C-alpha positions in Angstrom: 208.9 66.2 59.3 205.2 65.7 59.3 204.6 68.8 61.4 206.7 70.8 58.9 204.6 69.4 56.0 201.4 70.3 57.8 202.7 73.8 58.4 203.6 74.3 54.8 200.2 73.0 53.7 198.5 75.5 56.0 200.7 78.4 54.7 199.9 77.5 51.1 196.2 77.2 51.6 196.0 80.5 53.5 198.1 82.4 51.0 196.2 80.8 48.1 192.8 81.9 49.6 194.2 85.4 50.2 195.3 85.6 46.5 191.9 84.3 45.3 190.2 87.1 47.1 192.7 89.7 45.9 192.3 88.6 42.3 188.5 88.8 42.6 188.8 92.3 44.0 191.2 93.4 41.2 188.9 91.9 38.5 185.8 93.6 40.0 187.5 97.0 40.1 188.8 96.6 36.6 185.3 95.6 35.3 183.2 98.2 37.0 185.5 101.0 38.0 185.8 104.2 36.0 188.8 104.5 33.7 188.9 108.2 34.4 189.1 107.7 38.2 192.9 108.1 38.6 192.8 107.2 42.3 191.1 104.0 41.5 193.5 103.2 38.8 196.4 103.8 41.2 194.7 101.5 43.7 194.3 98.8 41.1 197.9 99.1 40.1 199.0 98.7 43.7 196.8 95.7 44.1 198.2 94.1 41.0 201.7 94.6 42.2 200.7 93.0 45.5 199.3 90.0 43.7 202.5 89.7 41.7 204.6 89.8 44.9 202.3 87.2 46.5 202.7 85.0 43.4 206.4 84.9 43.9 206.0 84.2 47.6 203.6 81.3 46.8 206.1 79.9 44.3 208.9 79.9 46.8 206.7 78.2 49.4 205.5 75.6 46.9 209.1 75.0 45.7 210.1 74.2 49.3 207.1 72.1 49.8 207.7 70.0 46.7 211.4 69.7 47.6 210.4 68.5 51.0 208.6 65.6 49.4 211.8 64.6 47.4 210.0 64.9 44.1 213.0 65.9 42.0 211.6 65.2 38.5 208.2 66.8 39.4 210.0 69.8 40.9 212.0 70.3 37.8 208.8 70.4 35.7 207.2 72.8 38.1 210.3 75.1 37.9 210.5 74.9 34.1 206.8 75.8 33.7 206.4 78.4 36.4 209.7 80.4 36.1 208.8 82.0 32.7 205.4 82.9 34.0 206.9 84.7 37.0 208.8 86.9 34.6 205.6 88.0 32.8 203.3 90.3 34.8 200.5 90.1 32.2 200.5 86.3 32.5 200.5 86.4 36.3 197.4 88.7 36.2 195.6 86.7 33.5 192.1 85.4 34.2 189.7 83.0 32.4 186.0 82.4 32.6 184.9 79.2 34.5 181.9 77.7 32.7 180.5 75.8 35.8 180.7 78.6 38.4 180.4 81.5 35.9 183.3 83.2 37.6 186.6 84.6 36.3 189.5 82.7 37.9 193.2 83.3 38.1 195.1 81.1 35.6 198.4 81.3 37.5 196.6 80.1 40.7 195.1 77.2 38.7 198.5 76.2 37.6 199.8 76.1 41.2 196.7 74.0 42.2 197.4 71.5 39.4 200.9 70.8 40.7 199.9 70.8 44.4 197.0 68.3 43.9 199.5 65.7 42.6 201.3 65.7 46.0 200.1 62.9 48.3 198.4 64.3 51.4 197.8 67.8 50.0 194.2 68.9 50.3 192.8 71.8 48.4 189.3 71.8 47.0 189.5 74.0 44.0 185.7 74.1 43.4 185.3 75.3 47.0 188.0 78.0 46.5 186.2 79.2 43.3 183.0 79.3 45.2 184.6 81.4 48.0 185.9 83.7 45.3 182.4 84.1 43.8 181.0 84.9 47.2 183.7 87.5 47.7 182.8 89.0 44.3 179.1 89.0 45.2 179.7 90.8 48.5 181.8 93.4 46.7 178.9 94.1 44.3 176.3 94.3 47.1 178.6 96.6 49.1 179.0 98.8 46.0 175.2 99.2 45.5 175.3 103.0 45.9 178.3 103.4 43.5 176.6 101.2 40.9 173.4 103.2 41.1 175.3 106.5 40.8 177.2 105.2 37.8 173.9 104.3 36.1 172.7 107.8 36.8 170.0 106.7 39.2 168.9 107.9 42.6 166.8 105.1 44.1 163.6 106.1 45.9 162.4 102.7 47.0 163.5 99.0 47.3 162.6 98.1 43.7 164.8 100.9 42.2 167.7 99.9 44.4 167.4 96.3 43.4 167.0 97.1 39.7 170.4 99.0 39.7 172.3 96.0 41.0 170.3 93.5 39.0 172.0 94.6 35.8 175.5 93.9 37.3 174.5 90.6 38.9 172.9 89.4 35.7 176.1 90.2 33.8 178.4 88.6 36.4 176.6 85.5 37.5 175.0 83.6 34.6 173.0 81.4 37.0 171.3 84.4 38.7 167.5 84.7 38.7 165.3 87.7 39.6 163.0 86.8 41.4 161.3 83.9 39.8 161.9 81.2 42.4 160.2 81.3 45.8 160.5 79.8 49.2 157.1 78.2 49.7 155.8 77.7 53.2 152.3 76.6 54.3 151.0 80.2 54.9 153.5 82.4 53.1 155.6 82.6 49.9 159.0 84.2 50.4 160.6 85.9 47.4 164.2 87.1 47.6 165.3 89.8 45.1 168.3 87.9 43.7 169.0 84.2 43.7 172.4 82.8 42.7 172.2 79.0 42.8 175.9 78.5 41.7 176.8 80.1 45.0 173.8 78.8 47.0 173.0 82.5 47.9 169.9 84.5 48.1 169.7 88.3 48.4 167.0 90.6 49.7 167.0 94.4 49.5 165.5 96.9 51.9 165.2 100.7 51.7 165.1 103.1 54.7 165.4 106.8 55.2 165.7 106.9 59.0 167.3 104.7 61.7 163.7 104.0 62.9 162.8 102.7 59.5 166.0 100.7 59.3 165.2 99.0 62.6 161.7 98.2 61.3 163.0 96.7 58.1 165.6 94.6 60.0 162.7 93.2 62.1 160.8 92.4 58.9 163.8 90.4 57.7 164.2 88.7 61.0 160.5 87.5 60.9 161.2 86.0 57.4 164.3 84.1 58.5 162.3 81.0 59.3 160.7 81.1 55.9 164.1 80.8 54.2 165.4 77.9 56.4 165.8 74.4 55.1 165.9 75.2 51.4 167.8 72.5 49.4 169.8 75.0 47.3 170.1 78.3 49.1 172.2 78.2 52.3 173.7 81.7 52.6 171.5 84.8 52.8 172.2 88.5 52.4 170.0 91.4 53.6 171.2 94.6 52.0 169.9 97.8 53.6 170.1 100.9 51.4 169.8 104.0 53.6 170.2 107.8 53.1 173.5 109.2 54.1 173.7 109.9 57.9 170.7 107.6 58.7 173.0 105.1 60.4 176.8 104.5 60.8 178.4 101.2 59.9 179.3 100.7 63.6 175.8 101.4 64.7 174.3 99.1 62.1 176.7 96.3 63.2 175.5 96.6 66.8 171.9 96.6 65.8 172.3 93.6 63.5 174.2 91.7 66.2 171.5 92.4 68.9 168.8 90.9 66.7 170.4 87.5 66.8 170.4 86.5 63.2 171.6 83.0 62.3 175.3 82.7 61.2 174.3 82.1 57.6 172.6 85.5 57.4 174.8 88.6 56.6 173.6 92.2 56.8 175.1 94.9 54.6 174.5 98.6 55.1 174.8 100.8 52.0 174.6 104.6 52.4 173.1 106.2 49.3 175.1 108.9 47.6 
């Protein structure tokens, strides 16, 4: 029986995390996607349908999990509250703003979490899950740098212009973000990332390159700075975003170059090909 419970807990946690990421993706595309882009609107609709299907799957798994714990009265309350929600697509897809993390979260997932946390032995850190959702959201923004710049009618010619395009979106999305007022002070050098998001413990640095040779050089520059970012009490996850001209480097080639440089695990490189 204990093995069966552990298996159900694992299934619920994995599905819950998947749905958090999917909800974040849906919200991002709704917020920043073009209403006139019919392909995007179809994609969003398909993602929403997938989220609704997963919600029903999560309900069935949770029902079985609660039943397994012989919580009859608790199970009835769960069924009475959740059944009407499952019949209302708008309510399933509803989101609310979380004051502490400055993120939009899924209200239906929060309802599931509220019930699950009452079950002895069930472990799910909701704040950690929200943080993971925020990081997913940030990564989507960084990966969409070229699209954001294009939508703003800009063609960046240097690092500052690339960063300024994304700054607008990050400022609107993450209320704790700073640009770039804080620094990482070392004995001989002061390091200044382009974007700091303390609620996610993240720092972002942008680089601009026209050729693969320049890209290699900028990656080396970041690598030299890695030690300067280490040991900070707030910022633990670092992103290096490289904005390059189309054709300068493929995603596969960039992945190999980044891997060969030997960056620490808490550093992530993102390649963005300018439009």
